[in-house]
LUMZARO-786451 format. One record per atom (N, C-alpha, C, O): residue number from 1; residue in three letters; y, x, z. Coordinates in Angstrom, 2 decimals. Layout:
REM LUMZARO-786451
{NUM, "ALA", {Y, X, Z}},
...
END
This chain:
REM LUMZARO-786451
{1, "MET", {90.09, 108.47, 89.42}},
{1, "MET", {90.51, 109.73, 89.97}},
{1, "MET", {89.47, 110.26, 90.95}},
{1, "MET", {89.28, 111.47, 91.09}},
{2, "GLN", {88.80, 109.34, 91.62}},
{2, "GLN", {87.75, 109.75, 92.55}},
{2, "GLN", {86.58, 110.41, 91.82}},
{2, "GLN", {85.89, 111.24, 92.39}},
{3, "LYS", {86.36, 110.04, 90.55}},
{3, "LYS", {85.24, 110.58, 89.79}},
{3, "LYS", {85.61, 111.87, 89.07}},
{3, "LYS", {84.75, 112.50, 88.45}},
{4, "SER", {86.86, 112.27, 89.13}},
{4, "SER", {87.31, 113.50, 88.49}},
{4, "SER", {87.57, 114.54, 89.58}},
{4, "SER", {87.24, 114.33, 90.75}},
{5, "ASP", {88.17, 115.66, 89.20}},
{5, "ASP", {88.45, 116.72, 90.17}},
{5, "ASP", {89.91, 116.69, 90.63}},
{5, "ASP", {90.41, 117.68, 91.15}},
{6, "CYS", {90.59, 115.57, 90.43}},
{6, "CYS", {92.02, 115.46, 90.72}},
{6, "CYS", {92.37, 115.88, 92.15}},
{6, "CYS", {93.35, 116.59, 92.37}},
{7, "PHE", {91.58, 115.44, 93.10}},
{7, "PHE", {91.90, 115.67, 94.50}},
{7, "PHE", {91.60, 117.11, 94.96}},
{7, "PHE", {91.85, 117.46, 96.11}},
{8, "ALA", {91.07, 117.92, 94.06}},
{8, "ALA", {90.91, 119.34, 94.37}},
{8, "ALA", {92.27, 120.05, 94.33}},
{8, "ALA", {92.45, 121.09, 94.97}},
{9, "CYS", {93.22, 119.48, 93.59}},
{9, "CYS", {94.54, 120.10, 93.44}},
{9, "CYS", {95.69, 119.22, 93.92}},
{9, "CYS", {96.78, 119.74, 94.20}},
{10, "HIS", {95.48, 117.92, 94.00}},
{10, "HIS", {96.56, 116.99, 94.35}},
{10, "HIS", {96.18, 116.12, 95.53}},
{10, "HIS", {95.02, 115.72, 95.69}},
{11, "LYS", {97.17, 115.83, 96.36}},
{11, "LYS", {97.05, 114.85, 97.44}},
{11, "LYS", {98.09, 113.77, 97.19}},
{11, "LYS", {99.02, 113.97, 96.42}},
{12, "THR", {97.94, 112.65, 97.82}},
{12, "THR", {98.86, 111.54, 97.60}},
{12, "THR", {100.26, 111.85, 98.08}},
{12, "THR", {101.23, 111.62, 97.35}},
{13, "ASP", {100.40, 112.37, 99.29}},
{13, "ASP", {101.73, 112.47, 99.89}},
{13, "ASP", {102.16, 113.87, 100.32}},
{13, "ASP", {103.19, 114.03, 100.98}},
{14, "SER", {101.38, 114.89, 99.97}},
{14, "SER", {101.78, 116.26, 100.28}},
{14, "SER", {101.21, 117.21, 99.23}},
{14, "SER", {100.18, 116.94, 98.62}},
{15, "LYS", {101.90, 118.33, 99.06}},
{15, "LYS", {101.49, 119.33, 98.07}},
{15, "LYS", {100.18, 119.98, 98.51}},
{15, "LYS", {99.99, 120.28, 99.69}},
{16, "LEU", {99.30, 120.18, 97.57}},
{16, "LEU", {98.09, 120.96, 97.81}},
{16, "LEU", {98.23, 122.19, 96.91}},
{16, "LEU", {99.04, 123.06, 97.22}},
{17, "LEU", {97.50, 122.29, 95.83}},
{17, "LEU", {97.77, 123.34, 94.84}},
{17, "LEU", {98.85, 122.87, 93.88}},
{17, "LEU", {99.79, 123.60, 93.57}},
{18, "GLY", {98.70, 121.65, 93.42}},
{18, "GLY", {99.69, 121.03, 92.55}},
{18, "GLY", {100.57, 120.10, 93.36}},
{18, "GLY", {100.37, 119.95, 94.57}},
{19, "PRO", {101.53, 119.48, 92.71}},
{19, "PRO", {102.43, 118.56, 93.42}},
{19, "PRO", {101.67, 117.33, 93.90}},
{19, "PRO", {100.62, 116.97, 93.36}},
{20, "SER", {102.23, 116.69, 94.91}},
{20, "SER", {101.63, 115.43, 95.38}},
{20, "SER", {101.83, 114.36, 94.33}},
{20, "SER", {102.72, 114.47, 93.47}},
{21, "TYR", {101.03, 113.33, 94.39}},
{21, "TYR", {101.20, 112.22, 93.45}},
{21, "TYR", {102.55, 111.54, 93.66}},
{21, "TYR", {103.14, 111.05, 92.70}},
{22, "GLN", {103.05, 111.51, 94.88}},
{22, "GLN", {104.37, 110.93, 95.12}},
{22, "GLN", {105.46, 111.77, 94.46}},
{22, "GLN", {106.40, 111.21, 93.89}},
{23, "GLU", {105.36, 113.10, 94.52}},
{23, "GLU", {106.33, 113.97, 93.86}},
{23, "GLU", {106.32, 113.72, 92.35}},
{23, "GLU", {107.37, 113.66, 91.70}},
{24, "ILE", {105.12, 113.57, 91.80}},
{24, "ILE", {105.00, 113.31, 90.37}},
{24, "ILE", {105.64, 111.96, 90.04}},
{24, "ILE", {106.40, 111.85, 89.07}},
{25, "ALA", {105.34, 110.95, 90.83}},
{25, "ALA", {105.90, 109.61, 90.60}},
{25, "ALA", {107.42, 109.62, 90.68}},
{25, "ALA", {108.09, 108.92, 89.93}},
{26, "ASN", {107.97, 110.41, 91.60}},
{26, "ASN", {109.42, 110.47, 91.75}},
{26, "ASN", {110.10, 111.22, 90.62}},
{26, "ASN", {111.29, 111.02, 90.37}},
{27, "LYS", {109.37, 112.07, 89.93}},
{27, "LYS", {109.94, 112.85, 88.83}},
{27, "LYS", {109.92, 112.07, 87.50}},
{27, "LYS", {110.79, 112.26, 86.66}},
{28, "TYR", {108.94, 111.21, 87.33}},
{28, "TYR", {108.72, 110.56, 86.05}},
{28, "TYR", {108.87, 109.04, 86.13}},
{28, "TYR", {108.91, 108.45, 87.21}},
{29, "THR", {108.96, 108.43, 84.95}},
{29, "THR", {109.02, 106.96, 84.84}},
{29, "THR", {107.96, 106.52, 83.83}},
{29, "THR", {107.25, 107.35, 83.25}},
{30, "ALA", {107.85, 105.22, 83.65}},
{30, "ALA", {106.90, 104.68, 82.69}},
{30, "ALA", {107.18, 105.19, 81.28}},
{30, "ALA", {106.26, 105.26, 80.46}},
{31, "ALA", {108.41, 105.56, 80.99}},
{31, "ALA", {108.76, 106.11, 79.67}},
{31, "ALA", {108.06, 107.45, 79.42}},
{31, "ALA", {107.96, 107.89, 78.28}},
{32, "ASP", {107.60, 108.10, 80.47}},
{32, "ASP", {106.93, 109.40, 80.37}},
{32, "ASP", {105.41, 109.29, 80.32}},
{32, "ASP", {104.71, 110.31, 80.34}},
{33, "THR", {104.89, 108.07, 80.25}},
{33, "THR", {103.45, 107.85, 80.33}},
{33, "THR", {102.68, 108.64, 79.28}},
{33, "THR", {101.71, 109.32, 79.62}},
{34, "ASP", {103.08, 108.58, 78.03}},
{34, "ASP", {102.33, 109.29, 76.97}},
{34, "ASP", {102.29, 110.79, 77.23}},
{34, "ASP", {101.25, 111.42, 77.04}},
{35, "MET", {103.41, 111.36, 77.65}},
{35, "MET", {103.46, 112.79, 77.94}},
{35, "MET", {102.53, 113.12, 79.12}},
{35, "MET", {101.82, 114.13, 79.09}},
{36, "MET", {102.55, 112.28, 80.14}},
{36, "MET", {101.70, 112.52, 81.30}},
{36, "MET", {100.23, 112.43, 80.94}},
{36, "MET", {99.42, 113.25, 81.39}},
{37, "VAL", {99.87, 111.46, 80.12}},
{37, "VAL", {98.48, 111.32, 79.65}},
{37, "VAL", {98.07, 112.58, 78.90}},
{37, "VAL", {96.96, 113.09, 79.10}},
{38, "THR", {98.95, 113.08, 78.04}},
{38, "THR", {98.66, 114.31, 77.29}},
{38, "THR", {98.46, 115.48, 78.24}},
{38, "THR", {97.54, 116.28, 78.03}},
{39, "HIS", {99.28, 115.60, 79.27}},
{39, "HIS", {99.14, 116.70, 80.23}},
{39, "HIS", {97.82, 116.59, 80.99}},
{39, "HIS", {97.18, 117.61, 81.27}},
{40, "ILE", {97.41, 115.40, 81.32}},
{40, "ILE", {96.14, 115.23, 82.04}},
{40, "ILE", {94.97, 115.64, 81.14}},
{40, "ILE", {94.08, 116.36, 81.59}},
{41, "ILE", {94.99, 115.21, 79.90}},
{41, "ILE", {93.86, 115.48, 79.00}},
{41, "ILE", {93.89, 116.92, 78.48}},
{41, "ILE", {92.86, 117.59, 78.48}},
{42, "ASP", {95.05, 117.39, 78.04}},
{42, "ASP", {95.15, 118.72, 77.42}},
{42, "ASP", {95.49, 119.84, 78.39}},
{42, "ASP", {95.34, 121.01, 78.06}},
{43, "GLY", {95.95, 119.49, 79.59}},
{43, "GLY", {96.42, 120.48, 80.53}},
{43, "GLY", {97.86, 120.87, 80.22}},
{43, "GLY", {98.39, 120.48, 79.18}},
{44, "SER", {98.48, 121.63, 81.10}},
{44, "SER", {99.85, 122.08, 80.87}},
{44, "SER", {100.13, 123.27, 81.77}},
{44, "SER", {99.41, 123.53, 82.74}},
{45, "THR", {101.19, 123.99, 81.43}},
{45, "THR", {101.62, 125.13, 82.22}},
{45, "THR", {103.14, 125.12, 82.31}},
{45, "THR", {103.81, 124.83, 81.33}},
{46, "GLY", {103.68, 125.45, 83.48}},
{46, "GLY", {105.11, 125.61, 83.63}},
{46, "GLY", {105.88, 124.38, 84.02}},
{46, "GLY", {107.09, 124.46, 84.23}},
{47, "VAL", {105.24, 123.23, 84.11}},
{47, "VAL", {105.95, 122.01, 84.47}},
{47, "VAL", {106.32, 122.01, 85.95}},
{47, "VAL", {107.41, 121.58, 86.33}},
{48, "TRP", {105.41, 122.50, 86.79}},
{48, "TRP", {105.61, 122.53, 88.24}},
{48, "TRP", {105.50, 123.95, 88.77}},
{48, "TRP", {105.03, 124.16, 89.88}},
{49, "GLY", {105.91, 124.90, 88.01}},
{49, "GLY", {105.80, 126.30, 88.42}},
{49, "GLY", {104.79, 127.02, 87.54}},
{49, "GLY", {104.52, 126.61, 86.42}},
{50, "ASP", {104.24, 128.10, 88.07}},
{50, "ASP", {103.36, 128.95, 87.27}},
{50, "ASP", {101.91, 128.47, 87.19}},
{50, "ASP", {101.16, 128.91, 86.32}},
{51, "LEU", {101.51, 127.58, 88.09}},
{51, "LEU", {100.12, 127.11, 88.07}},
{51, "LEU", {99.84, 126.28, 86.83}},
{51, "LEU", {100.70, 125.56, 86.33}},
{52, "GLN", {98.62, 126.40, 86.35}},
{52, "GLN", {98.20, 125.64, 85.18}},
{52, "GLN", {97.54, 124.34, 85.61}},
{52, "GLN", {96.73, 124.32, 86.54}},
{53, "MET", {97.90, 123.26, 84.93}},
{53, "MET", {97.21, 121.98, 85.09}},
{53, "MET", {95.94, 122.09, 84.25}},
{53, "MET", {96.01, 122.26, 83.04}},
{54, "THR", {94.80, 121.99, 84.89}},
{54, "THR", {93.52, 122.11, 84.21}},
{54, "THR", {93.35, 120.99, 83.19}},
{54, "THR", {93.62, 119.83, 83.51}},
{55, "PRO", {92.90, 121.30, 81.98}},
{55, "PRO", {92.65, 120.24, 81.00}},
{55, "PRO", {91.42, 119.42, 81.38}},
{55, "PRO", {90.49, 119.91, 82.02}},
{56, "HIS", {91.43, 118.17, 80.96}},
{56, "HIS", {90.32, 117.25, 81.19}},
{56, "HIS", {89.95, 116.58, 79.87}},
{56, "HIS", {90.16, 115.38, 79.70}},
{57, "PRO", {89.40, 117.35, 78.92}},
{57, "PRO", {89.15, 116.84, 77.57}},
{57, "PRO", {88.12, 115.73, 77.51}},
{57, "PRO", {88.09, 114.97, 76.53}},
{58, "GLY", {87.28, 115.61, 78.50}},
{58, "GLY", {86.27, 114.55, 78.52}},
{58, "GLY", {86.79, 113.22, 79.01}},
{58, "GLY", {86.07, 112.22, 78.99}},
{59, "LEU", {88.04, 113.19, 79.46}},
{59, "LEU", {88.64, 111.98, 79.99}},
{59, "LEU", {89.21, 111.15, 78.85}},
{59, "LEU", {89.89, 111.69, 77.97}},
{60, "SER", {88.95, 109.87, 78.85}},
{60, "SER", {89.49, 109.01, 77.79}},
{60, "SER", {90.98, 108.78, 77.99}},
{60, "SER", {91.49, 108.89, 79.11}},
{61, "THR", {91.65, 108.47, 76.92}},
{61, "THR", {93.08, 108.15, 76.99}},
{61, "THR", {93.30, 106.96, 77.91}},
{61, "THR", {94.26, 106.94, 78.68}},
{62, "ALA", {92.43, 105.97, 77.83}},
{62, "ALA", {92.57, 104.78, 78.67}},
{62, "ALA", {92.44, 105.12, 80.15}},
{62, "ALA", {93.20, 104.61, 80.98}},
{63, "ASP", {91.49, 105.98, 80.50}},
{63, "ASP", {91.33, 106.38, 81.90}},
{63, "ASP", {92.52, 107.21, 82.38}},
{63, "ASP", {93.00, 107.03, 83.50}},
{64, "ALA", {93.01, 108.11, 81.53}},
{64, "ALA", {94.18, 108.92, 81.90}},
{64, "ALA", {95.40, 108.02, 82.08}},
{64, "ALA", {96.20, 108.24, 82.99}},
{65, "LYS", {95.55, 107.01, 81.23}},
{65, "LYS", {96.68, 106.09, 81.36}},
{65, "LYS", {96.56, 105.29, 82.66}},
{65, "LYS", {97.57, 105.05, 83.32}},
{66, "ALA", {95.36, 104.89, 83.02}},
{66, "ALA", {95.16, 104.17, 84.28}},
{66, "ALA", {95.56, 105.06, 85.46}},
{66, "ALA", {96.14, 104.58, 86.44}},
{67, "MET", {95.26, 106.35, 85.38}},
{67, "MET", {95.67, 107.29, 86.43}},
{67, "MET", {97.18, 107.37, 86.51}},
{67, "MET", {97.75, 107.32, 87.61}},
{68, "VAL", {97.83, 107.50, 85.37}},
{68, "VAL", {99.30, 107.57, 85.34}},
{68, "VAL", {99.90, 106.29, 85.90}},
{68, "VAL", {100.84, 106.34, 86.70}},
{69, "ASP", {99.38, 105.15, 85.49}},
{69, "ASP", {99.89, 103.87, 85.99}},
{69, "ASP", {99.80, 103.83, 87.51}},
{69, "ASP", {100.74, 103.39, 88.18}},
{70, "TYR", {98.68, 104.27, 88.06}},
{70, "TYR", {98.53, 104.30, 89.51}},
{70, "TYR", {99.53, 105.27, 90.15}},
{70, "TYR", {100.21, 104.91, 91.11}},
{71, "ILE", {99.61, 106.47, 89.62}},
{71, "ILE", {100.52, 107.48, 90.19}},
{71, "ILE", {101.95, 106.93, 90.23}},
{71, "ILE", {102.66, 107.12, 91.23}},
{72, "LEU", {102.38, 106.27, 89.17}},
{72, "LEU", {103.75, 105.76, 89.12}},
{72, "LEU", {104.02, 104.67, 90.15}},
{72, "LEU", {105.18, 104.41, 90.48}},
{73, "THR", {102.97, 104.03, 90.67}},
{73, "THR", {103.18, 103.03, 91.73}},
{73, "THR", {103.56, 103.68, 93.05}},
{73, "THR", {103.99, 103.00, 93.98}},
{74, "LEU", {103.40, 104.99, 93.15}},
{74, "LEU", {103.66, 105.72, 94.40}},
{74, "LEU", {105.10, 106.19, 94.53}},
{74, "LEU", {105.44, 106.89, 95.48}},
{75, "LYS", {105.95, 105.82, 93.59}},
{75, "LYS", {107.35, 106.23, 93.60}},
{75, "LYS", {108.00, 105.82, 94.92}},
{75, "LYS", {107.87, 104.68, 95.37}},
{76, "THR", {108.72, 106.78, 95.55}},
{76, "THR", {109.37, 106.50, 96.83}},
{76, "THR", {110.89, 106.55, 96.74}},
{76, "THR", {111.58, 106.24, 97.71}},
{77, "ASN", {111.43, 106.94, 95.60}},
{77, "ASN", {112.90, 106.96, 95.49}},
{77, "ASN", {113.36, 106.23, 94.26}},
{77, "ASN", {114.56, 106.14, 94.00}},
END
């Protein structure tokens, strides 16, 4: 995540442009991993409001899954 542009839009514990990683972790479970990986790589719109999640087509599925696995460790509820 440090090598990507993730932190331009997301922070760990508070909203920046997109939701915080903790908000994401609290919304999803491991069962949502494939969908989350797809959103990271392909981008998405409308999941968290009107802002678009920027696509990251150069990111490997394995790297995106590692990001999701990390994000899900931040669950607070």
